[in-house]
C-alpha positions, 0 to 999 in steps of 0.5 A, a space after each residue: 490545463 493550468 487550473 487542473 495542475 493547480 488543483 493537483 498541487 494545492 492543499 485544502 486551503 488552496 495554497 501550494 502544497 510542498 508535499 503534493 508537489 514533491 509527490 508529483 515530481 517524484 512520480 514523474 521522475 520514477 515514470 521517466 526513469 522506468 520508461 528510459 530504462 525500458 526503451 534505451 539500452 544505454 540506461 540500465 537501472 539495477 534492481 536495488 535502484 527500483 526498490 529504492 525508487 519505489 520506497 521513495 515514491 511510497 514515503 512521499 505518497 504517504 507524506 502527501 496523503 497526510 494524517 487526513 487519510 487515516 479518517 478514511 482508511 482507519 474505519 475500512 481497515 478496522 472492518 476488514 480486520 473484524 471480518 477476518 477475525 469473525 470468519 476465523 472464529 469457527 468452532 473446533 471440529 469434533 474429534 471422534 471418541 476412541 472406542 474401547 477396542 482402540 484403547 486396549 490396543 495401545 
């Protein structure tokens, strides 16, 4: 068990990562607070509290992922945007030409 925990908290060089440690601590606190709010009537967390908690977990998660995540997400996002862009470039639909009778009525 401790080997797996060490792998979760260590960086690529094998040292203890403060970003990953902070991420897992924040995630455990968020889960604990959510479960306590759901099970205990004495603990109530307002909606802005959940919003703030989600933002904190997201920011710490991005910090833990680090700049290396861009090498994986960058090409994937680029191909997604390219696919969406190519599907949106359909030719404009042909509009029927007005006939002479319709032009006289105007």
